[in-house]
N, C-alpha and C positions, 0 to 999 in steps of 0.2 A: 415422536422425535427423540433421538438419543441425546443426552446432555453432552456438551463438549468436555472431553477429559481435561484435567489440569495440565498445563505445560510442564515439560520436564524440568528438573532442577537446573538453575543457572550454572554455566561453566565458570568456575572460579579462577582458572588460569588459562585465559584465551591463548590459542596457538598463534604464532606470528603469520601464518598463512592458512588457507582453507584446509581442513583435515576431514577425511571421511570418517563418519561415525555412524554406526548402525541406527536405523530408524528413519522413516520417511519424513519426519518433521524436524530432524536434527541437522545441524550444519553439515554440508557436504561440498566437495570441490566442484567448482563450476567447470563443466566439461568442454567449454569452447572459449576461445579468445581470453585465456586466463591472464596473460600479461596486460592486455588492455583493460580488462575488468578490474584487476588489482590496481592499475594506475588510477582509474576512476575512484576506486575505494580510497586510495591514498589522498586524493584531492579532497574527498568528502571529509576524511578524518582531519586533515589540516584545517578545513573551514570550521569544523565543529570545535576544534581547540581554540579558535579565535573567540568563541562565545558570542553573546549578544544576538541570539537567534530568536525571533518571534514565532515564526511558522516554519516547520521542517516537513517537506514532502518526502516520504519514504516508500519505495516500491518498485514497480516494474515499468514497462514502456509507457503505460498510460500516464503514470506520474512523470516519467522522464521527458515526454514530448510536450508537456503542458506549456513550459516556458518558451518553446520554439514553435511547434505547430500551432499552439494556441496563444501565440505571443500577444495578439491584440487584446484579448480578454485578460490575459495574465497581467499585462502592463496597466490595464485600466482598472481591474477589479481585485487582483490578488497582490501584486507587488506593493501597492500603496498601503497595505495593511501593516507594514513594518519591515523588519529584516527577514525576508523570506528566502529560503534556500530549497533547492530541488535535488534530492538525493535519489532520484529514480535511475534505474539501469534497465535498458531494454532486454527482454528475455528472462529476467530474473524470476525464479520461483521462490517459494517460501523459504526453502533451505538457504538460499543465497542471501536473502534479506535478513534472515535470522543471524547468519554469520556476520554480516556487516554491522548489524545492530549491536552484537556482542563484542565486536572488535574495533570500537573506536568512533563509529559514525554518530553516536549520541554524546560521547564523553566530552564534557566541557562546553557543550553547546548552550546549555541553559534554555533549551527550547521551551516555549510556553505552550505551543500546540504542535502535535505531530499528526500529519495527515497520512494515513496508511492505506495504500492501494496495492494489493498483492493477492495472488491465489489463482488467477485465471490460467496461468501457464502450467499449473499443476493438474488441471482438470483431466487432461488426456492420459495421465499416467498414474494418478493416485485416486483413492476412494474419497468420497465427500468427507468421511470421518477424518482421514489423514490430512486433507487440505485444511479442514477446520483446525485440526491440532497444530498444524504449522503456523497458521495465522494467530492462534491463541498463544503460541510460544513467543511470537514476536510481540504481541500485546503485553505479555508478562515481562519481557525484557525491557520494553519501553517504560513500563510502570516501575520496574526496579531501578532503572538508571535515571529516570526523570519523574520522580514521584509526584511532583507538583504540576506536571503537564497534563493537558487535555488531549486525549487521543481521539481523532475523528476517524472511526473505523468505517471504511467504505464497503458497501456490498459489492459482490461481483456483478458486473453488468451483463445483460443479455448479449449473446454472441451467436453467430451463425444463423441458420434458418429456424423458424419456429419449431420444426420437428427435429432439429439437431439434438442427438442424445445428450450433448453437453448442457443443454438448457435445463434438463431435469437435475443433472448433477450440480449445476451452480445454484439452483433453487434450494437443493438439499444443503449445500454448504452455507448459503445465506441463513437458512433456518437454524443452523447450528451456531452461527456467529452472532446473530442479533442479540441473544441473551448475555453476551459478554458486556454489552453496554449497560452501565449503571446510571447514565444520565448526568454524571458528575465528572469522573475521570475518563470515562470512555463514552463517546457519543456515536450513535449508529446513524449512518447516512446512506440511503438507498436512492441514488439518482437514476437508476436503470430504467425506470418507467418513462423517462423523458426521451428515450431513444427509440421507442417502439410505438406502432399504431395499435388500434383496437384488436387486430388479428395477431399481434405479437411480432409482426415483421419489423425489422430494423429499418429506419429511414436512412437510405443511402447517402443523403445529403449530410447527415450527422455522423455516420460511421461507414465510410465507403467500402471497407473490407469486412464489415460486420464484426469488427473487433476493436479497432483503434479509432478514436474520435477525430473528426475533421476540425478545422477551426470553429465551425458552427457547433460541432459536438462539444467542444470545450466550453462554449458559451452555456450549454445546458448544465454541465458540471459546475461551472462557476456560479450560476444562478442558485443552485442548491447549496453549494458549499459556502459562499460568502457570508450568508446570515449566521451560519454556525461558527465560522471563524470570528466574526465580529463579536458575537456573544461570548465565545470562549476567551477572547483577548481582553474583554472588558472586566473580567473577574480578577 
């Protein structure tokens, strides 16, 4: 297993809008629905500036749909933990989440815990090394901006059929990401096993499209996540 290379140096003067920069783990313009995406980003920045955030979810559609598709378990098990905000955007890859993190979505939030779920959307177009580099860059940015926060770094979950080539890629990514966890500032959480049977097949009741959790699937994630959140918030 190759070690995860260190993230690139932080951008000291963030651009006011997404800017293309060379490198598969560096911020790049979102190629679709830019206006809608930037509007969501602006909403998240405004909420971050209000501060008083206990738990901040950051990532792609799996994070974005938790409070809606998984609303029952969110309201019962996650929201009562304090001031919880969901900064997930469907379709986001590591490049986009990195840009958002560097351009205001963490600033002023005083978030105590950041739940990071991102990377699966990069699998089709990037090597495992570069997916891991992208996630590592986001972790580095969160550590820089919120040095006292605990990052709950989520493994990429199984997707597709057991013989889908993406399964091997995501396993490679997870092997590269797990060492980022130091048990203190970065906690590793792999809830993926809860979605598959002994043969590796995904339970359609938990993940109907073999990618996004159903309401029952969010129960699986919440059961694994809540104890980590409780422990992190108690410190």
